[in-house]
C-alpha positions in Angstrom: 0.0 0.1 0.1 1.3 3.6 -0.6 3.2 5.3 2.1 3.2 8.9 2.8 6.1 9.9 5.3 6.3 13.6 6.5 9.6 14.4 6.2 11.4 16.6 3.9 14.4 16.0 1.4 14.8 16.7 -2.2 18.0 17.4 -4.3 17.4 21.0 -5.5 16.5 22.6 -2.2 19.9 21.5 -0.6 21.5 24.5 -2.6 19.3 27.0 -0.7 19.8 25.3 2.6 23.6 25.2 2.5 23.8 28.9 1.3 22.4 29.8 4.5 25.0 28.3 6.9 28.3 27.9 4.9 31.0 30.0 4.7 31.8 31.9 1.4 35.2 30.2 1.0 33.4 26.7 1.0 30.8 27.5 -1.5 32.5 26.6 -4.9 33.4 23.2 -3.3 29.8 22.7 -2.1 28.5 23.6 -5.6 30.6 21.3 -7.2 29.4 18.7 -5.1 25.7 19.7 -5.5 26.0 19.8 -9.2 27.2 16.1 -9.1 24.2 15.4 -6.5 21.8 17.0 -9.0 23.0 14.8 -11.7 23.3 11.8 -9.6 19.8 12.1 -8.5 18.5 10.6 -11.5 20.5 7.5 -11.3 20.1 7.1 -7.4 16.2 7.4 -7.6 15.3 7.7 -11.4 11.3 7.0 -10.4 11.5 9.3 -7.4 10.5 6.6 -5.2 12.3 7.8 -2.3 12.0 11.6 -2.7 8.0 11.1 -2.7 8.5 9.2 0.6 10.7 11.9 2.1 8.8 15.0 0.5 6.1 17.1 2.5 3.9 19.8 1.3 2.1 22.4 3.4 -2.0 22.5 3.3 -2.7 26.3 3.1 -6.0 27.4 4.6 -6.9 28.6 1.0 -5.4 28.1 -2.4 -4.7 31.2 -4.4 -4.7 31.4 -8.2 -0.7 30.8 -8.4 -0.9 27.7 -6.3 -3.7 26.4 -8.3 -1.9 26.8 -11.4 1.1 25.4 -9.9 -0.9 22.3 -8.8 -2.3 21.8 -12.1 0.7 22.1 -14.2 2.4 19.5 -11.6 -0.3 16.9 -12.2 -0.6 17.4 -15.7 3.3 17.1 -16.5 3.8 14.3 -14.0 1.5 12.2 -15.9 2.6 13.4 -19.3 6.2 12.4 -18.3 5.9 9.4 -16.0 2.7 7.4 -16.8 3.8 3.8 -17.6 2.3 3.9 -21.1 4.2 6.3 -23.5 1.2 6.3 -25.7 -0.9 7.7 -22.7 -3.7 5.0 -23.1 -4.2 6.8 -26.6 -5.6 10.1 -24.8 -4.8 13.3 -26.3 -3.4 14.7 -23.1 -2.5 18.1 -24.5 -6.4 18.5 -25.5 -7.0 17.6 -22.0 -4.8 20.0 -20.6 -6.5 22.8 -22.7 -10.0 21.6 -21.8 -9.5 21.4 -18.3 -7.1 24.3 -17.3 -9.8 27.2 -17.1 -12.2 24.6 -15.2 -9.7 23.7 -12.6 -8.1 27.0 -12.1 -11.5 28.8 -11.8 -13.2 26.3 -9.6 -15.4 27.9 -7.1 -13.9 26.6 -4.0 -10.8 24.2 -3.2 -13.2 21.2 -2.6 -14.4 21.9 -6.3 -10.6 22.5 -7.4 -9.6 19.0 -6.2 -12.4 17.4 -7.8 -11.8 18.9 -11.2 -8.2 17.9 -10.8 -9.2 14.3 -10.3 -11.7 14.4 -13.2 -8.9 15.5 -15.3 -6.9 12.5 -14.0 -9.8 10.3 -14.7 -9.3 11.2 -18.5 -6.6 8.4 -18.5 -9.5 6.0 -18.1 -7.6 4.5 -15.3 -9.0 3.7 -11.7 -5.3 4.0 -10.2 -4.5 7.4 -11.7 -6.2 9.8 -9.7 -6.0 13.0 -7.3 -6.6 13.0 -3.7 -7.6 16.2 -1.9 -6.0 16.8 1.4 -9.2 15.8 3.4 -9.2 12.5 1.3 -5.7 11.9 2.0 -5.9 12.2 5.6 -8.8 9.7 5.7 -7.1 7.4 3.5 -3.9 7.0 5.7 -6.3 6.5 8.6 -7.9 3.5 6.9 -11.2 5.5 7.4 -13.9 6.7 5.5 -17.0 9.2 5.9 -20.2 7.0 5.7 -23.7 6.2 6.9 -22.6 2.5 7.4 -24.1 0.9 4.4 -23.3 0.0 0.7 -25.5 -0.2 -2.4 -26.0 -2.3 -5.4 -28.0 -1.2 -8.7 -30.4 -4.1 -10.0 -33.0 -3.6 -12.5 -33.0 0.3 -12.2 -33.4 0.0 -8.5 -30.8 0.4 -5.6 -30.7 -2.0 -2.8 -28.7 -2.3 0.4 -25.8 -4.9 -0.2 -23.7 -4.3 2.8 -24.3 -2.8 6.4 -21.9 -1.9 9.4 -23.0 -2.1 13.0 -20.8 0.9 13.4 -22.8 3.1 11.1 -26.1 5.0 11.8 -28.1 2.7 9.1 -27.9 -0.3 11.2 -29.4 1.5 14.4 -32.2 2.9 12.1 -33.0 -0.6 11.3 -31.7 -0.9 7.6 -30.4 -4.3 6.4 -29.4 -5.9 3.4 -31.7 -6.3 0.7 -33.7 -3.3 1.5 -34.5 -0.9 -1.5 -33.4 2.7 -1.0 -36.2 4.7 -2.1 -35.0 8.5 -1.6 -32.4 10.9 -0.3 -33.5 14.3 1.1 -36.7 13.8 -0.9 -35.1 13.2 -4.1 -35.6 9.7 -6.2 -32.6 7.8 -5.4 -32.3 6.2 -8.7 -33.0 9.5 -10.4 -30.1 11.2 -8.5 -27.6 8.4 -9.2 -28.4 8.7 -13.1 -27.6 12.5 -12.9 -24.5 11.7 -10.9 -23.2 9.2 -13.5 -23.5 11.6 -16.0 -20.7 13.9 -14.4 -18.6 11.3 -12.6 -15.0 10.8 -13.4 -14.0 8.1 -15.7 -12.3 5.0 -14.6 -10.8 1.5 -16.0 -14.2 0.2 -16.6 -18.0 0.9 -16.3 -18.1 -1.3 -13.4 -15.4 0.9 -11.6 -17.3 4.0 -13.0 -20.6 3.0 -11.5 -18.9 2.4 -8.2 -17.6 5.7 -8.0 -20.9 7.0 -8.8 -22.6 5.0 -6.0 -19.9 6.5 -3.5 -20.8 10.1 -4.6 -24.5 9.4 -3.9 -24.0 8.8 -0.4 -20.6 11.1 0.5 -20.5 14.2 2.3 -18.6 15.9 5.4 -18.4 14.1 8.7 -21.5 14.9 11.0 -23.8 16.0 8.2 -27.1 14.6 7.7 -29.7 13.0 5.0 -33.3 12.1 5.2 -33.6 8.6 3.5 -36.6 6.4 2.8 -36.1 2.4 2.5 -38.6 -0.2 1.6 -38.5 -3.8 3.1 -39.2 -6.9 1.2 -42.9 -6.9 2.6 -43.6 -3.5 1.1 -43.2 -1.4 4.5 -41.0 1.6 4.7 -38.3 2.9 7.1 -38.0 6.7 7.1 -34.9 7.8 9.2 -32.3 11.0 9.4 -29.0 9.4 9.1 -25.6 10.9 10.2 -22.5 10.6 8.3 -19.6 9.4 10.5 -15.9 8.7 10.1 -15.6 4.7 10.1 -12.5 3.0 10.5 -11.6 -0.1 8.4 -8.4 -1.5 9.8 -6.5 -4.6 8.3 -8.5 -7.6 9.3 -8.4 -11.2 8.8 -11.2 -14.0 8.9 -10.0 -17.6 9.1 -11.9 -20.5 9.9 -12.7 -24.3 8.8 -16.1 -24.4 7.3 -18.8 -27.1 8.1 -18.1 -28.5 4.9 -14.5 -29.2 6.2 -12.9 -26.9 3.7 -10.5 -23.9 4.8 -11.9 -20.4 4.1 -9.9 -17.1 4.4 -10.8 -13.6 3.8 -8.7 -10.4 4.4 -9.9 -7.1 3.3 -6.7 -5.7 1.8 -3.2 -6.6 0.8 -1.2 -5.0 3.7 2.1 -6.1 4.5 1.0 -6.4 8.2 -1.3 -9.2 7.2 1.3 -11.0 5.2 2.4 -13.4 7.8 -1.2 -13.6 9.7 -2.4 -15.0 6.0 0.4 -17.2 5.5 0.1 -18.9 8.9 -3.7 -19.4 8.4 -3.1 -21.0 5.0 -0.6 -23.2 6.5 -3.1 -24.3 9.1 -5.4 -25.6 6.2 -2.7 -28.1 5.0 -5.0 -31.1 6.2 -8.2 -29.8 4.5 -9.3 -31.3 1.4 -9.6 -27.7 -0.5 -9.1 -24.1 0.3 -11.3 -20.9 -0.5 -9.8 -17.5 -0.6 -12.3 -14.7 -0.3 -11.4 -11.5 -2.2 -14.7 -9.8 -2.6 -14.5 -6.4 -2.2 -10.8 -6.6 -1.7 -9.2 -3.3 -3.3 -5.5 -4.6 -3.4 -2.4 -3.2 -2.0 1.2 -4.7 -1.7 2.3 -6.8 -4.9 5.0 -8.7 -2.7 2.2 -10.1 -0.5 0.4 -11.1 -3.6 3.4 -13.6 -4.7 4.2 -14.6 -1.1 0.3 -16.0 -1.3 0.6 -17.4 -4.3 3.8 -19.2 -3.5 2.0 -21.3 -1.1 0.2 -23.0 -3.5 3.1 -23.8 -6.2 5.7 -26.6 -5.5 8.3 -24.7 -7.6 9.1 -21.3 -8.9 6.6 -20.2 -11.6 6.7 -17.2 -13.8 3.2 -15.6 -13.4 3.5 -12.7 -15.8 5.6 -9.8 -16.9 5.7 -6.1 -16.2 5.1 -3.0 -18.7 7.2 0.1 -17.7 7.4 3.5 -19.4 11.4 2.6 -20.2 10.9 -0.9 -21.0 13.5 -1.7 -18.2 13.1 -2.7 -14.5 12.6 -0.1 -11.9 15.8 0.3 -9.8 17.4 2.3 -7.4 21.2 3.5 -6.7 22.7 3.4 -9.9 20.6 0.0 -11.0 22.0 -1.7 -7.6 18.5 -2.4 -6.4 15.6 -3.9 -8.5 12.6 -2.7 -7.0 10.1 -4.1 -9.7 11.3 -6.9 -12.1 10.1 -7.4 -15.8 9.3 -10.8 -14.9 7.0 -11.4 -12.3 7.6 -14.7 -10.3 6.1 -16.6 -7.3 9.2 -18.5 -5.8 6.9 -21.6 -4.5 7.2 -23.5 -1.4 8.6 -27.0 -2.6 7.3 -29.8 -0.5 5.6 -27.6 1.9 3.3 -26.1 -1.0 -0.5 -26.9 -0.5 -1.4 -29.2 -3.3 -5.3 -29.5 -3.0 -8.1 -27.6 -4.8 -8.1 -24.0 -4.6 -11.2 -21.6 -5.2 -10.7 -17.6 -5.2 -13.8 -15.5 -4.7 -14.2 -12.3 -6.6 -17.0 -9.4 -7.1 -17.3 -6.3 -9.1 -15.1 -4.6 -6.3 -12.2 -6.8 -6.2 -9.5 -4.9 -7.7 -5.7 -4.4 -8.0 -3.8 -7.1 -5.9 -7.0 -8.9 -5.7 -7.3 -9.3 -9.4 -3.5 -10.0 -9.6 -3.8 -12.9 -7.1 -6.7 -14.6 -8.5 -6.2 -13.9 -12.4 -2.6 -15.2 -12.1 -3.4 -18.3 -10.3 -6.3 -19.1 -12.8 -3.9 -18.3 -15.7 -1.6 -21.0 -14.7 -4.4 -23.3 -13.9 -3.7 -23.3 -10.1 -7.2 -21.9 -9.1 -10.6 -21.5 -10.1 -12.4 -18.2 -9.7 -16.0 -18.1 -8.5 -18.4 -15.1 -8.4 -18.8 -11.8 -10.5 -16.4 -10.4 -12.9 -14.1 -8.0 -11.2 -13.2 -4.2 -11.5 -10.9 -4.6 -14.2 -8.4 -2.3 -12.5 -5.0 -3.9 -12.3 -2.1 -1.3 -12.8 0.6 -0.6 -10.2 2.1 2.6 -8.7 4.9 2.8 -6.1 3.6 5.8 -3.8 1.7 8.8 -3.9 3.4 12.0 -4.9 2.7 15.3 -3.2 1.0 17.9 -5.1 1.5 21.6 -4.3 -1.3 22.8 -2.2 -1.3 19.6 0.1 -3.1 17.1 -2.2 -1.5 14.0 -3.7 -1.4 12.1 -7.0 -1.2 8.7 -7.9 -0.6 7.7 -11.4 0.2 4.4 -12.9 3.7 3.3 -13.3 3.2 -0.4 -14.2 1.2 -2.5 -16.2 0.8 -6.2 -16.1 0.3 -9.1 -18.6 -0.6 -12.6 -17.4 1.3 -15.9 -18.0 -1.4 -16.7 -20.6 -0.8 -13.2 -22.3 -4.1 -11.6 -21.3 -4.5 -8.5 -19.4 -7.0 -7.8 -16.7 -6.9 -4.0 -16.7 -9.9 -2.7 -18.5 -11.7 -6.1 -18.7 -11.7 -7.6 -15.3 -11.1 -11.3 -14.0 -13.8 -13.4 -15.5 -14.8 -16.4 -13.2 -14.7 -20.0 -14.2 -17.7 -20.3 -12.4 -19.9 -17.0 -12.6 -22.5 -16.3 -10.2 -25.3 -13.8 -10.2 -26.2 -12.6 -6.7 -29.9 -11.6 -6.5 -32.0 -9.1 -4.5 -33.6 -12.4 -3.0 -30.2 -13.7 -2.0 -29.5 -10.4 -0.2 -32.8 -10.3 1.7 -32.3 -14.1 2.7 -28.7 -13.1 4.0 -27.7 -16.0 1.4 -23.8 -16.5 0.4 -24.6 -18.0 -3.1 -21.1 -17.1 -4.3 -19.5 -19.2 -1.3 -22.2 -22.1 -1.7 -20.9 -22.3 -5.6 -17.4 -22.4 -4.5 -17.9 -25.4 -2.1 -20.0 -27.0 -4.8 -17.1 -26.6 -7.3 -14.8 -27.9 -4.9 -17.1 -31.0 -4.2 -16.4 -32.1 -7.6 -12.8 -32.0 -7.4 -12.5 -33.7 -4.1 -15.2 -35.4 -1.8 -15.6 -33.3 1.4 -14.9 -35.3 4.5 -17.6 -36.4 6.8 -18.0 -33.9 9.5 -20.0 -34.5 12.6 -22.5 -31.9 13.6 -21.6 -30.0 16.6 -23.8 -30.4 19.4 -25.9 -27.6 20.8 -24.2 -26.2 23.8 -26.1 -26.6 27.4 -28.2 -23.7 28.1 -25.7 -22.4 31.1 -22.7 -22.1 28.3 -22.4 -19.2 25.8 -22.8 -20.2 22.4 
């Protein structure tokens, strides 16, 4: 996952710093040294990976016209010069600059300015290339979001609740999965969404764009409210005024043996802190007749974690695909001494300790990036079968956020990926071996049809063990 470190270092500012406290007699030597350092910076850190982590940009109370122009030029030129595809996805980026410059610079307020800048980045049709405002960056770094505590899915031009959090207001108002959202602040919900979709930023796929629009339908500042009406399956309604709250979503892992005997593991992001817990959980399932990895709604994260997990299912090293970069060369540091990203993506394997049983991976339309990399690469080499919905189609990579003048930050795609079978996921998605359509009735019954399909698929590859039913505990024991 990206890391933003609040320390300051850059090559060019060193000249000004040294001028402040160095005696005149030493300046010639210092200037010669700094001239070498400025030249060497390109070779030490050609992709500015370290400089990004060590840079800091102050956040002013209000952006003036000069700072807005500086931020605009920075975002446009960085994408122009450093985007992984030298053809810029076929986009006429100069035309985009001319179109958006007046819209961005003349935005009515700072929030609108950052939104317009992100809209411009969206013209790359790439979900990874984006601009975050200072507010958004702060929430992202805390693994937090502003939310009513529920998510939505669109089905036959109606909106239904498909996720609910007990930490949000919606749960305590009685909202449950499968209920239909009728209106927001007196406005028809689906009509409001349709209007938003006309202006929402572009992304890698229509599925990704729809997800952005659904997010905007519910977004707002913390502690603001909205009046909503929901309809239950029996036709009765709930009317409630809900408050947006900051909800945290820290890295978490679910691991258990299912009643069917299969091992089941689910984690909400590819976070380095989860790598070893996930691997330990997988190794604890070596005696099961099959394993299910649930990557639904997993947005991805660290690429190294992807290959460490994949290695648990491979007896020997396997090339999982190749990397596309702007230069066509690996990404390196310190005069090519350290290779940060290889052109050949490989999982090392675990030899005799690898799990050899059948493997199913669950995905949905919100599975993205690292989740798509793991599921598609194992699918491409025939090691896993994928079950669920076609995923986001958002599989590109970037090393870290780049601070933008004015306090926001930019992510731009620095790597593309081609699978071992020559296919690409970006702009397409991971297509399941076993597609499953989740219905409104499934949501209302809280039925997990995708998990059921995965277990049924594993049953065809290995008969499940006989599992004795667990007796009910005595009344005086907690269940």
